[in-house]
Backbone as CSV, one residue per row, in Angstrom:
resi,resn,N_x,N_y,N_z,CA_x,CA_y,CA_z,C_x,C_y,C_z
1,UNK,136.163,-4.674,98.996,134.934,-4.099,98.471,133.794,-4.404,99.452
2,UNK,132.988,-3.386,99.805,131.890,-3.603,100.759,130.794,-4.482,100.156
3,UNK,130.133,-5.206,101.039,129.044,-6.090,100.635,127.837,-5.261,100.184
4,UNK,127.187,-5.677,99.078,126.004,-4.959,98.590,124.836,-5.198,99.535
5,UNK,124.043,-4.151,99.792,122.875,-4.344,100.661,121.850,-5.243,99.966
6,UNK,121.115,-5.986,100.776,120.084,-6.867,100.259,118.932,-6.040,99.694
7,UNK,118.406,-6.447,98.536,117.274,-5.743,97.944,116.008,-6.060,98.732
8,UNK,115.118,-5.079,98.887,113.863,-5.346,99.596,112.919,-6.177,98.725
9,UNK,111.979,-6.824,99.367,110.966,-7.561,98.623,111.157,-9.061,98.709
10,UNK,110.280,-9.742,98.031,110.262,-11.197,98.039,111.398,-11.741,97.180
11,UNK,112.097,-12.776,97.657,113.150,-13.381,96.837,112.548,-14.053,95.606
12,UNK,113.303,-14.102,94.526,112.832,-14.732,93.303,112.671,-16.229,93.510
13,UNK,111.637,-16.782,92.865,111.400,-18.217,92.934,112.163,-18.900,91.808
14,UNK,112.539,-20.151,92.019,113.144,-20.934,90.948,112.099,-21.131,89.857
15,UNK,112.527,-21.183,88.596,111.570,-21.328,87.495,110.730,-22.588,87.636
16,UNK,111.301,-23.614,88.227,110.554,-24.861,88.391,109.442,-24.738,89.433
17,UNK,109.532,-23.741,90.317,108.520,-23.543,91.355,107.448,-22.542,90.955
18,UNK,107.718,-21.705,89.975,106.766,-20.675,89.569,105.551,-21.319,88.905
19,UNK,104.376,-20.737,89.116,103.147,-21.290,88.560,103.077,-21.109,87.048
20,UNK,103.556,-20.001,86.535,103.512,-19.803,85.092,102.653,-18.624,84.703
21,UNK,101.753,-18.843,83.761,100.960,-17.784,83.155,99.759,-17.397,84.008
22,UNK,99.466,-16.118,84.023,98.275,-15.606,84.697,97.161,-15.506,83.662
23,UNK,95.983,-16.008,84.006,94.830,-15.946,83.108,93.779,-15.061,83.761
24,UNK,93.605,-13.851,83.233,92.598,-12.955,83.815,91.180,-13.481,83.546
25,UNK,90.335,-13.345,84.537,88.943,-13.766,84.390,88.075,-12.803,85.190
26,UNK,86.871,-12.548,84.715,85.957,-11.635,85.406,84.730,-12.393,85.879
27,UNK,84.277,-12.040,87.083,83.071,-12.621,87.656,82.112,-11.497,88.002
28,UNK,80.819,-11.784,87.927,79.838,-10.832,88.452,80.035,-10.824,89.970
29,UNK,79.526,-9.805,90.639,79.725,-9.732,92.088,79.077,-10.926,92.789
30,UNK,77.935,-11.391,92.296,77.276,-12.559,92.893,78.110,-13.822,92.685
31,UNK,78.626,-14.021,91.474,79.467,-15.190,91.206,80.748,-15.141,92.032
32,UNK,81.329,-13.966,92.164,82.550,-13.815,92.959,82.303,-14.216,94.409
33,UNK,81.171,-13.793,94.955,80.825,-14.158,96.336,80.674,-15.667,96.471
34,UNK,80.060,-16.307,95.482,79.884,-17.757,95.516,81.224,-18.481,95.425
35,UNK,82.113,-17.996,94.577,83.447,-18.592,94.446,84.216,-18.433,95.756
36,UNK,84.181,-17.238,96.331,84.886,-16.997,97.602,84.336,-17.892,98.713
37,UNK,83.015,-18.071,98.755,82.403,-18.925,99.775,82.824,-20.382,99.587
38,UNK,82.857,-20.843,98.342,83.276,-22.221,98.068,84.739,-22.425,98.439
39,UNK,85.578,-21.448,98.138,86.999,-21.537,98.477,87.184,-21.572,99.988
40,UNK,86.450,-20.718,100.686,86.546,-20.668,102.155,86.071,-21.986,102.767
41,UNK,84.988,-22.536,102.232,84.452,-23.796,102.751,85.440,-24.944,102.581
42,UNK,86.243,-24.880,101.521,87.229,-25.945,101.294,88.600,-25.586,101.867
43,UNK,88.652,-24.466,102.621,89.885,-24.002,103.268,91.022,-23.809,102.270
44,UNK,90.693,-23.178,101.133,91.669,-22.874,100.094,91.584,-21.394,99.766
45,UNK,92.642,-20.891,99.151,92.562,-19.542,98.607,91.664,-19.594,97.378
46,UNK,91.183,-18.445,96.949,90.344,-18.405,95.747,91.135,-18.940,94.552
47,UNK,92.388,-18.523,94.412,93.214,-18.999,93.293,93.371,-20.509,93.313
48,UNK,93.683,-21.065,94.476,93.870,-22.511,94.580,92.568,-23.249,94.281
49,UNK,91.448,-22.710,94.776,90.157,-23.348,94.528,89.801,-23.319,93.045
50,UNK,89.959,-22.170,92.410,89.663,-22.050,90.977,90.556,-23.002,90.189
51,UNK,91.848,-23.014,90.504,92.798,-23.887,89.789,92.413,-25.349,89.953
52,UNK,92.154,-25.798,91.189,91.840,-27.220,91.416,90.503,-27.596,90.791
53,UNK,89.529,-26.697,90.839,88.218,-26.975,90.243,88.313,-27.089,88.722
54,UNK,89.045,-26.170,88.116,89.201,-26.223,86.654,89.976,-27.458,86.218
55,UNK,91.056,-27.779,86.927,91.841,-28.947,86.556,91.052,-30.231,86.752
56,UNK,90.215,-30.309,87.794,89.368,-31.483,88.005,88.339,-31.606,86.871
57,UNK,87.850,-30.480,86.408,86.848,-30.483,85.340,87.425,-30.959,84.018
58,UNK,88.664,-30.578,83.726,89.263,-30.983,82.458,90.000,-32.310,82.561
59,UNK,89.998,-32.891,83.762,90.545,-34.234,83.925,92.046,-34.294,84.131
60,UNK,92.614,-33.322,84.845,94.058,-33.368,85.121,94.310,-33.853,86.521
């Protein structure tokens, strides 16, 4: 039997590595610019910056 071709796209992550739930949030354009600037200044992605800032605020 011939080998199946590899599917295109990103390989699936192990469940233990996946981040989990997505939480939608909206920012005004001014707030978004401020968040992006803060993330860039800390050399993080916006998602990583938002996550670390929120977790620091709630004490995790």
